[in-house]
C-alpha positions as CSV (number, residue, x, y, z in Angstrom):
1,M,0.0,0.0,0.0
2,K,1.2,3.5,-0.7
3,K,2.3,5.8,2.2
4,I,-0.2,8.2,3.7
5,G,0.6,11.9,3.3
6,I,-0.7,14.4,5.8
7,I,-2.3,17.5,4.1
8,L,-1.2,20.7,5.9
9,F,-4.5,22.6,5.8
10,S,-4.5,26.3,6.0
11,L,-6.9,28.1,8.4
12,L,-9.6,27.4,5.8
13,L,-10.1,24.1,7.6
14,V,-11.5,26.1,10.5
15,A,-14.5,26.9,8.5
16,S,-15.0,23.6,6.7
17,G,-14.9,20.8,9.3
18,A,-17.7,19.3,11.4
19,A,-17.9,20.6,15.0
20,F,-15.9,18.5,17.3
21,G,-17.2,19.2,20.8
22,A,-15.4,18.8,24.1
23,S,-13.0,16.0,23.1
24,K,-10.7,14.6,25.7
25,E,-8.3,13.4,23.0
26,L,-6.5,16.8,23.3
27,E,-7.1,19.4,26.0
28,I,-5.4,22.2,27.9
29,Q,-5.0,22.2,31.6
30,G,-3.6,25.5,32.7
31,K,-0.5,26.0,30.7
32,K,-0.2,22.3,29.9
33,L,-1.4,20.9,26.5
34,I,-2.0,17.1,26.8
35,S,-2.8,14.9,23.8
36,Q,-4.0,11.3,24.4
37,R,-3.8,10.2,20.7
38,P,-1.0,10.5,19.9
39,A,0.5,10.7,23.3
40,F,2.4,14.0,23.8
41,A,2.5,17.0,26.1
42,L,3.6,20.6,25.7
43,T,4.1,23.4,28.1
44,L,2.4,26.5,26.6
45,P,3.7,30.1,27.0
46,S,0.2,31.3,28.2
47,E,-3.2,30.0,29.3
48,F,-5.5,29.5,26.4
49,R,-9.2,28.8,25.9
50,L,-10.7,26.7,23.1
51,G,-12.1,29.0,20.4
52,H,-13.2,26.5,17.8
53,S,-12.7,22.8,16.9
54,S,-13.5,20.8,13.8
55,S,-12.6,17.6,11.9
56,V,-12.5,16.5,8.3
57,E,-12.0,13.1,6.7
58,N,-9.4,12.9,3.9
59,R,-10.4,9.6,2.2
60,S,-7.8,9.9,-0.5
61,E,-5.1,10.3,2.2
62,N,-6.5,7.5,4.4
63,S,-6.7,9.9,7.3
64,L,-9.0,12.1,9.5
65,T,-7.7,15.5,10.6
66,R,-8.8,17.0,13.9
67,M,-8.2,20.8,14.4
68,Y,-8.3,22.8,17.5
69,V,-8.0,26.6,17.7
70,F,-7.1,28.0,21.1
71,V,-6.9,31.8,21.9
72,K,-5.6,34.0,24.6
73,E,-7.4,37.4,24.9
74,K,-7.6,40.5,26.8
75,K,-9.9,42.8,24.9
76,Q,-8.9,41.1,21.7
77,V,-6.8,38.1,20.7
78,E,-3.1,38.4,21.6
79,E,-2.0,34.8,21.0
80,M,-3.4,31.9,19.0
81,M,-2.5,28.2,19.0
82,V,-3.7,26.0,16.2
83,I,-3.3,22.2,16.6
84,Q,-3.9,19.8,13.7
85,V,-3.7,16.1,14.2
86,A,-4.0,13.7,11.2
87,D,-5.0,10.2,12.3
88,K,-4.4,7.2,10.0
89,T,-7.7,5.6,9.2
90,N,-6.7,2.6,7.0
91,P,-4.7,0.0,8.9
92,Q,-3.6,-1.5,5.6
93,A,-2.0,1.7,4.4
94,G,1.7,2.4,4.7
95,P,3.3,4.8,7.2
96,M,2.2,8.4,7.4
97,T,4.6,10.9,5.9
98,V,4.6,14.7,5.9
99,P,6.0,17.3,3.5
100,P,8.7,19.7,4.8
101,L,7.6,23.0,6.3
102,K,7.7,26.0,4.0
103,P,7.5,29.7,5.0
104,Y,5.1,32.1,3.3
105,T,8.1,34.0,2.1
106,D,11.8,33.6,2.7
107,K,12.2,37.3,3.4
108,R,10.3,37.0,6.7
109,M,11.4,33.5,7.7
110,Y,13.8,33.9,10.6
111,M,14.5,30.4,11.9
112,K,14.2,26.9,10.3
113,G,15.6,23.6,11.4
114,R,15.1,20.0,12.5
115,T,15.6,18.4,15.9
116,R,14.8,14.9,17.4
117,K,12.9,13.7,20.5
118,K,12.9,10.0,21.2
119,E,13.8,9.2,17.6
120,V,11.0,11.4,16.3
121,E,12.1,14.0,13.8
122,I,10.6,17.4,14.5
123,D,10.6,20.2,11.9
124,Y,10.2,23.8,13.0
125,L,10.3,27.4,11.7
126,V,9.6,31.0,12.8
127,Q,8.1,33.6,10.4
128,L,6.0,36.7,10.2
129,I,2.4,36.3,9.2
130,A,-0.7,38.6,8.9
131,W,-3.9,38.1,10.9
132,N,-6.9,38.9,8.7
133,P,-10.2,39.0,10.7
134,E,-12.1,39.3,7.4
135,A,-10.9,36.0,6.1
136,P,-13.8,33.5,5.6
137,S,-11.6,30.9,7.4
138,L,-11.8,32.9,10.6
139,Q,-15.5,33.5,10.7
140,P,-16.2,30.7,13.2
141,L,-14.1,32.7,15.7
142,T,-15.5,36.2,14.9
143,K,-19.1,34.9,14.9
144,K,-18.5,33.9,18.5
145,G,-17.5,37.4,19.3
146,I,-13.8,36.7,19.4
147,I,-12.0,39.9,18.2
148,L,-8.9,39.2,16.1
149,P,-6.9,42.4,15.3
150,P,-5.7,43.0,11.7
151,H,-2.1,43.0,12.8
152,W,1.2,41.3,12.0
153,A,1.9,38.3,14.1
154,L,5.0,36.2,14.7
155,Q,4.4,32.6,14.2
156,G,6.3,29.4,15.1
157,Q,5.5,26.0,13.5
158,I,6.2,22.5,14.7
159,L,5.6,19.4,12.6
160,F,6.2,15.7,13.4
161,V,4.9,12.2,12.8
162,S,4.2,9.9,15.8
163,D,4.3,6.1,15.5
164,F,3.9,6.5,11.7
165,E,0.1,6.8,12.3
166,H,-0.4,10.4,13.5
167,G,0.8,13.6,11.9
168,V,0.9,16.6,14.3
169,F,1.1,20.2,13.1
170,I,1.3,23.0,15.7
171,R,1.2,26.7,14.9
172,Y,1.7,29.3,17.7
173,S,1.3,33.0,16.9
174,K,1.6,36.2,18.9
175,D,0.5,39.7,17.9
176,V,3.6,41.9,17.3
177,N,1.8,44.7,19.2
178,S,1.5,42.6,22.4
179,F,5.1,42.8,23.5
180,G,4.6,46.1,25.3
181,F,6.4,48.5,23.0
182,K,5.7,50.1,19.6
183,V,6.8,48.2,16.5
184,S,6.6,49.0,12.8
185,A,3.6,48.1,10.7
186,E,5.6,48.3,7.4
187,E,6.4,44.8,6.1
188,E,9.9,45.8,4.8
189,D,10.9,46.7,8.3
190,W,10.4,43.0,9.2
191,N,12.5,41.6,6.4
192,K,15.3,39.5,8.0
193,E,18.0,41.4,6.1
194,A,16.9,44.7,7.6
195,I,15.2,43.9,10.9
196,S,16.4,46.1,13.8
197,G,15.2,48.1,16.7
198,N,11.9,47.1,18.4
199,Q,11.2,44.7,15.6
200,K,14.4,42.8,16.4
201,T,13.7,42.9,20.1
202,A,10.2,41.5,19.6
203,L,11.5,38.7,17.3
204,E,14.2,37.8,19.8
205,A,11.6,37.6,22.6
206,F,9.3,35.5,20.5
207,Q,12.1,33.1,19.4
208,K,12.9,32.6,23.1
209,I,9.2,31.9,23.9
210,F,8.9,29.5,21.0
211,T,12.2,27.7,21.7
212,E,11.2,27.1,25.3
213,M,7.8,25.7,24.2
214,M,9.4,23.4,21.7
215,D,12.0,22.2,24.2
216,S,9.1,21.3,26.6
217,L,7.6,18.9,24.0
218,Q,7.4,15.4,25.5
219,I,6.5,12.5,23.1
220,K,5.3,9.5,25.1
221,D,5.6,5.8,24.1
């Protein structure tokens, strides 16, 4: 049988899947994210609440993808965590595989690499993205009264395959205006060749937060 490939859905999946409900397969307890299937745990940089969850079956890929969107708010979203888990649904299919992570643009991709935990290869990257509250994919959040500001956000991604039967894709993003000091809204000021001043300070702070979160990842047998 051919190998299974996990499809890395964009946030469009938020609007397309069936509602998931209060699943115990993946939950947050304080700052601890705990997944039962596959078994892993992660210490989060903040306390989040569930904003939306969904699932979609990918028959051609022999998998079902669960998605969870967690948010941290004050008056509006300051941080967002998107977790996607692709579960193998056909026991006769080959091992699950994943394509490599790719930034939206190399100009604003600041860190990219690969590490290992318990023989599991983990890909990661850090980049600048744009939050767009008008995007149809984010309507499930905005319809619940969750205010997502139209700001730049720094985003870290983590991708790995567990037991060749589960693909895990984690995206953590933080509003660039939530670091407590003024930063530029001009995209060229965030290009990695030119980044300086408060933009560089925010990036360094985010990379430290993201690295600590990634280092906390525990993949259980």
